[in-house]
C-alpha positions in Angstrom: -0.5 -1.3 -22.3 -2.6 -4.2 -22.9 -6.0 -3.6 -21.4 -6.8 -7.0 -21.4 -4.3 -8.1 -19.1 -5.5 -5.6 -16.5 -9.0 -6.8 -16.9 -7.6 -10.5 -16.3 -6.0 -9.2 -13.2 -9.0 -7.4 -11.9 -11.2 -10.9 -12.3 -12.0 -13.0 -10.0 -11.9 -16.8 -10.5 -12.9 -19.7 -8.2 -10.7 -22.8 -7.6 -7.6 -21.7 -9.1 -4.0 -21.1 -7.3 -2.3 -17.7 -7.5 0.3 -19.3 -9.7 -2.7 -20.4 -12.1 -3.7 -16.6 -11.7 0.1 -15.6 -12.7 0.0 -17.8 -15.6 -3.3 -16.5 -16.9 -2.3 -12.8 -16.6 1.0 -13.5 -18.7 -1.1 -15.5 -21.4 -3.5 -12.7 -21.4 -0.3 -10.6 -22.3 0.8 -12.5 -24.9 -2.7 -12.3 -26.9 -4.6 -15.2 -25.7 -8.1 -13.1 -26.3 -7.8 -12.1 -29.9 -6.5 -15.2 -31.1 -5.8 -17.9 -28.6 -2.3 -19.5 -28.1 -0.5 -22.5 -29.0 2.3 -23.6 -27.2 4.1 -26.6 -24.7 4.2 -26.3 -21.2 8.0 -26.5 -21.4 7.7 -23.6 -23.8 5.4 -21.4 -21.6 7.5 -22.2 -18.4 10.7 -21.1 -19.8 8.9 -17.8 -21.5 7.5 -16.6 -17.7 10.5 -17.9 -15.3 8.3 -20.9 -13.7 8.8 -24.4 -13.4 7.5 -27.1 -15.7 5.6 -28.4 -13.0 4.1 -25.1 -12.0 3.0 -24.4 -15.4 1.4 -27.7 -16.0 -0.6 -27.6 -13.0 -1.6 -24.1 -13.7 -2.9 -25.0 -16.8 -4.9 -28.2 -15.7 -6.4 -26.1 -12.9 -7.3 -23.0 -15.3 -9.0 -25.8 -17.9 -10.7 -27.6 -14.8 -12.2 -24.4 -13.8 -13.7 -23.3 -17.0 -11.5 -20.4 -17.5 -9.2 -22.0 -20.3 -10.3 -24.0 -23.3 -7.9 -26.5 -24.4 -7.5 -28.8 -27.5 -4.8 -30.6 -29.1 -3.1 -29.3 -32.4 -1.6 -31.7 -34.8 1.5 -30.5 -36.7 3.5 -33.2 -37.9 5.4 -35.6 -36.3 5.8 -35.9 -32.2 3.8 -34.6 -29.5 1.0 -32.3 -30.4 1.0 -28.8 -29.1 -2.2 -27.6 -27.2 -4.0 -24.6 -28.2 -5.9 -22.6 -25.4 -8.9 -19.9 -25.7 -10.6 -18.2 -23.0 -13.8 -20.4 -21.8 -16.7 -18.2 -23.1 -18.5 -17.4 -19.7 -14.8 -16.3 -18.3 -14.5 -14.3 -21.4 -18.1 -12.3 -20.7 -16.8 -11.6 -17.2 -13.6 -10.0 -18.1 -15.3 -8.0 -20.9 -17.2 -6.3 -18.4 -14.2 -4.6 -16.2 -13.5 -1.0 -16.8 -9.7 -0.5 -16.3 -9.3 3.1 -18.1 -8.5 4.7 -15.0 -5.6 2.3 -13.8 -2.8 4.4 -12.6 0.1 2.1 -12.5 0.0 0.2 -15.7 3.7 0.7 -16.3 4.5 -0.3 -13.2 2.2 -3.5 -13.3 4.1 -4.4 -16.6 7.5 -4.4 -15.1 6.5 -6.2 -11.8 5.0 -9.2 -13.6 7.7 -9.8 -15.7 9.3 -12.6 -13.4 11.4 -14.5 -15.9 13.6 -11.1 -16.2 14.0 -11.0 -12.7 14.9 -14.7 -12.3 17.4 -14.2 -15.0 19.2 -11.2 -13.4 18.9 -13.0 -9.9 20.5 -15.9 -11.3 23.5 -14.4 -12.8 24.2 -12.4 -9.4 24.2 -15.5 -7.4 26.4 -17.4 -9.6 28.8 -14.3 -9.1 28.5 -14.3 -5.8 28.9 -18.1 -5.1 32.1 -18.2 -7.3 33.3 -15.3 -5.0 32.3 -17.1 -1.8 32.7 -20.7 -2.7 36.3 -21.2 -1.2 35.3 -19.3 1.9 31.9 -19.5 2.7 29.8 -22.4 4.3 27.9 -24.4 2.3 24.8 -23.2 4.1 25.4 -19.8 3.7 25.5 -20.6 0.0 22.2 -22.0 0.0 20.7 -19.6 1.9 21.7 -17.0 -0.6 19.8 -18.3 -3.5 16.4 -16.9 -2.2 17.6 -13.6 -1.1 15.8 -10.6 -2.7 13.4 -12.8 -4.8 9.5 -12.0 -4.9 7.7 -15.0 -5.7 5.1 -14.9 -8.7 2.3 -15.3 -5.8 3.6 -12.0 -4.1 3.9 -10.6 -7.7 0.2 -11.3 -8.2 -0.7 -9.9 -5.2 1.2 -6.7 -5.6 -0.3 -6.3 -9.1 -3.7 -6.8 -7.7 -3.2 -3.9 -5.1 -1.4 -1.7 -7.8 -4.6 -2.1 -10.0 -6.5 -0.5 -7.5 -3.8 2.1 -6.0 -4.2 5.7 -6.2 -1.0 7.8 -7.8 0.7 7.8 -4.0 0.4 3.8 -4.1 -2.5 3.8 -1.5 -5.2 1.1 -1.6 -8.4 2.3 0.0 -11.1 0.5 -1.6 -10.4 -3.2 -1.7 -11.4 -5.5 1.1 -9.6 -8.5 2.0 -12.3 -11.0 0.6 -12.5 -9.4 -2.7 -8.6 -9.4 -2.7 -8.7 -13.1 -2.1 -11.1 -13.9 -4.8 -8.9 -11.9 -7.3 -5.7 -13.6 -6.5 -6.9 -17.0 -5.5 -5.3 -16.7 -1.9 -7.3 -18.0 1.1 -7.8 -15.5 3.6 -4.9 -17.1 6.2 -2.5 -16.8 3.0 -3.3 -13.6 2.2 -2.8 -12.2 5.8 0.6 -14.1 5.8 1.9 -12.9 2.3 0.9 -9.1 3.3 3.1 -9.5 6.2 5.7 -10.8 4.0 5.7 -7.8 1.7 5.9 -5.8 4.7 8.9 -7.4 6.1 10.1 -6.9 2.4 9.6 -3.2 2.4 7.1 -3.6 -0.5 4.3 -2.3 1.7 5.0 0.6 3.6 2.3 0.3 6.2 -1.1 -1.7 6.5 -4.1 -0.6 8.3 -6.6 -3.4 8.8 -10.2 -3.0 8.1 -13.0 -2.8 11.1 -16.3 -3.4 12.0 -18.3 -2.8 15.0 -17.5 0.7 15.4 -20.3 2.8 17.2 -19.0 5.9 15.2 -17.9 5.0 11.5 -19.4 2.6 9.0 -17.6 -0.6 8.3 -14.1 0.4 6.7 -12.0 -1.6 4.2 -8.1 -2.2 5.0 -5.6 0.3 3.7 -2.5 -0.7 1.7 0.6 1.8 1.7 2.6 0.5 -1.3 6.4 1.4 -1.6 6.3 3.1 -4.8 9.9 3.8 -4.3 10.9 0.1 -4.0 13.3 -1.2 -6.6 10.6 -3.7 -7.7 7.6 -1.0 -8.1 10.0 2.0 -9.3 10.1 2.5 -13.2 10.6 5.5 -14.4 7.1 7.1 -13.0 6.6 10.2 -10.9 7.4 9.1 -7.3 6.1 11.0 -4.3 8.4 13.4 -2.1 8.7 12.2 1.4 8.8 14.5 4.1 9.4 13.2 7.7 9.5 15.3 11.0 11.2 13.3 13.9 13.0 13.6 17.2 14.8 11.2 19.2 13.7 12.7 22.5 10.6 12.1 24.6 8.6 15.6 25.0 5.2 16.6 26.2 4.2 17.1 22.6 5.4 13.4 21.5 4.1 11.2 24.6 0.5 11.0 23.2 -1.5 11.7 20.1 -4.6 13.3 19.2 -6.4 9.8 19.4 -4.9 9.0 22.7 -6.4 12.2 24.3 -9.8 11.6 22.6 -10.2 8.1 24.3 -8.4 8.6 27.5 -7.6 12.0 28.9 -9.8 13.0 31.7 -10.0 16.7 30.4 -11.2 15.7 27.0 -13.9 13.6 28.3 -15.2 16.9 30.0 -14.9 18.5 26.3 -16.8 15.6 24.8 -19.6 16.2 27.2 -19.8 20.0 26.2 -19.7 19.1 22.6 -22.2 16.2 23.1 -20.4 13.5 21.9 -19.1 11.9 24.9 -21.6 8.9 24.2 -19.6 7.9 20.9 -16.1 7.6 23.1 -17.2 6.0 26.6 -17.7 2.7 25.1 -14.9 0.3 25.9 -15.0 -1.5 22.2 -14.6 2.0 20.7 -11.4 2.4 22.6 -9.9 -0.8 20.9 -10.6 0.9 17.6 -7.8 3.3 17.7 -6.4 2.5 14.6 -9.5 3.2 12.8 -10.0 6.8 14.4 -6.0 7.7 13.4 -7.1 6.4 10.2 -9.9 8.6 9.6 -8.5 11.8 11.3 -5.1 11.2 8.9 -7.5 11.1 5.9 -9.5 14.3 6.8 -6.1 15.9 7.5 -4.7 15.0 4.1 -7.9 16.6 2.4 -7.3 20.0 4.5 -3.3 19.7 3.5 -4.2 19.4 0.0 -7.0 21.8 -0.4 -6.5 24.4 2.3 -3.1 24.5 3.2 -3.2 28.2 4.1 -6.5 28.4 5.9 -8.0 25.2 7.3 -11.4 26.8 8.5 -12.4 27.6 5.0 -12.6 23.6 4.5 -14.9 23.2 7.6 -18.3 23.0 5.9 -17.0 21.3 3.5 -15.5 18.3 5.2 -18.0 18.1 7.5 -20.1 17.0 5.1 -17.7 14.5 3.9 -17.1 13.2 7.3 -21.0 12.7 8.1 -21.1 10.5 4.9 -18.4 8.1 6.8 -20.2 8.1 10.1 -22.7 4.9 11.1 -25.5 7.1 10.9 -25.2 7.4 7.4 -24.8 11.2 7.0 -28.4 11.5 8.7 -28.8 15.4 9.5 -29.4 15.1 13.1 -27.9 17.3 15.9 -25.7 14.4 17.4 -24.4 13.6 13.6 -23.8 17.4 13.2 -21.9 17.3 16.5 -19.6 14.4 16.0 -18.7 15.6 12.5 -17.7 18.8 13.7 -16.0 17.4 16.6 -14.3 15.3 14.3 -13.2 18.0 12.1 -11.6 20.0 15.1 -9.2 16.9 16.0 -8.2 16.6 11.9 -7.5 20.1 11.8 -5.3 19.6 14.7 -3.4 16.5 13.1 -3.1 18.8 10.0 -1.5 21.8 11.8 0.6 19.6 13.4 1.9 18.5 10.2 2.1 22.1 8.5 3.7 23.8 11.2 6.6 21.4 11.8 7.6 22.3 7.9 7.0 26.2 8.6 9.6 26.0 11.5 12.2 25.1 9.4 14.3 27.8 7.3 16.5 25.4 5.6 17.8 26.2 2.1 16.9 22.3 1.6 12.9 23.1 1.5 13.1 27.0 0.7 12.1 26.5 -2.7 9.3 23.9 -2.2 6.0 25.3 -2.7 3.8 23.4 -0.3 0.7 24.9 -1.3 0.9 23.3 -4.8 1.1 19.8 -3.2 -1.2 17.0 -2.5 -0.7 15.1 0.6 -0.9 11.6 2.1 0.0 10.9 5.8 1.7 7.5 6.6 0.5 5.7 9.8 2.3 7.4 12.7 5.3 5.7 14.3 4.1 4.4 17.6 6.3 2.8 19.8 4.7 1.2 23.1 7.7 0.9 25.7 5.2 -0.6 28.1 1.7 -0.4 28.9 1.8 3.1 30.3 4.5 4.6 28.3 3.8 5.0 24.7 6.1 7.1 21.9 5.3 8.7 18.7 8.9 9.9 17.7 8.2 10.5 13.9 5.5 11.3 11.2 5.9 10.6 7.4 4.3 12.5 4.7 3.8 11.8 1.2 3.8 14.8 -1.3 3.0 15.1 -4.9 2.5 18.5 -7.1 -0.7 19.0 -8.7 -1.2 19.7 -12.3 2.3 18.2 -13.5 4.6 20.9 -11.6 7.9 18.9 -11.4 9.6 18.6 -7.9 12.3 16.9 -6.7 11.6 13.1 -5.7 13.7 13.2 -2.7 13.5 12.5 1.2 13.8 15.5 3.5 14.0 14.8 7.3 13.3 17.4 9.8 14.8 16.4 13.2 13.6 18.6 16.4 15.8 19.2 19.2 15.2 21.0 22.6 13.7 24.5 22.3 11.7 26.1 19.6 13.2 26.2 16.3 15.8 23.8 16.9 15.1 22.1 13.7 18.0 20.3 11.6 16.8 19.4 7.9 18.4 16.5 6.1 18.1 15.7 2.2 18.4 12.1 1.0 18.5 12.1 -2.9 18.6 8.1 -2.8 16.6 6.0 -0.2 19.5 3.3 -0.6 21.6 5.4 1.7 19.1 5.2 4.5 19.1 2.2 6.6 16.3 0.0 6.9 16.1 0.8 10.7 16.1 4.4 10.3 13.5 4.1 7.7 11.1 2.3 10.1 12.1 5.1 12.7 11.0 7.6 10.4 7.5 5.8 9.8 8.5 5.0 6.0 8.4 1.5 6.6 6.9 -1.1 8.8 9.3 -2.7 11.6 9.8 -6.5 11.4 7.4 -8.3 13.7 5.1 -5.4 13.8 1.3 -5.9 12.9 
């Protein structure tokens, strides 16, 4: 793939719109850096599936910002074409970006081909309108025109996330301020666009960053991209999906580890004995439960991926990593050591819950899966708040990918637990299209519409 396209995508540009950033990326794909490009507004608009107005406004803003240099090219009669080249300072900035380790190059190229999607959708809509024209109300026909479309702005945002995503589609190191500068979105528009992508199922889940914790350093937001979505799936290796769920409220799912850490009276006593109580009695800290859940999930992933058989073997290693995440910055004090070991124990509980759910089942669907050879990512727990005093965790979803190129089935396995030990029914899905949006949300694979 054109490395320059990735470098331009990763660059930060002040004073241009997301639409202008999209056009800039596509121009880079055409070879803007190597030789410049001579083209008219209409030609570029048609090529990239945007309107003449959008293309003209985007080009003008790129020239005004010094990103592009424009000059007229006289070639016979008629209106002259325009020749565009990178501005010198912007070209120097782009050259500094290292994009050699980008995982999802193919997906980014596929995603940015807006013009192909527009053509396909116009054809599908025309067919649908022909079939419905005699019976459907006009309002219904008009509403169908925008269904399923992903705008160029949302494509720029998704591409910017993909360039920083790991092989599971998870983005952990991209702050909202940097993401806004890369895409040209304001903070308010960025928040709204993320909400749209959650509602569309292109982002599975989103955990906002946090500051002011008495335990952890400042953390960045985490985005869980849905690589199984048709807009993002283009032949690459996709994670296996493992879900454990129950439709019943039991003593094991009416709270989670973090609820106990922050609110259980018995746990408060244990924290005092461990010398860590001062970290959990602050009221502000209790409002950051999502942060604590995210960190414990990350540590549990580490244990599942590296020490599936014996989590204790990873204790000293993980404790040192946890210390680096703490607000103390890894200072080797007694309080820091005690807190890191306490958090390891809680992460170990999370990891055991995931592992034991799958060991309980003897289903032939999963008997051939070598769980020890997998790397794991935990999606945020599905948390249902019935009322302030009643919280329910009906399911847990895990992404799994084999190490060292080992091939495994790219499927969804759902282990549904009934009453009584060992009462587990495992179902296999080879196509997520066969699973309703509501069930995917229940399983924790998508964020329910309206949830933050």
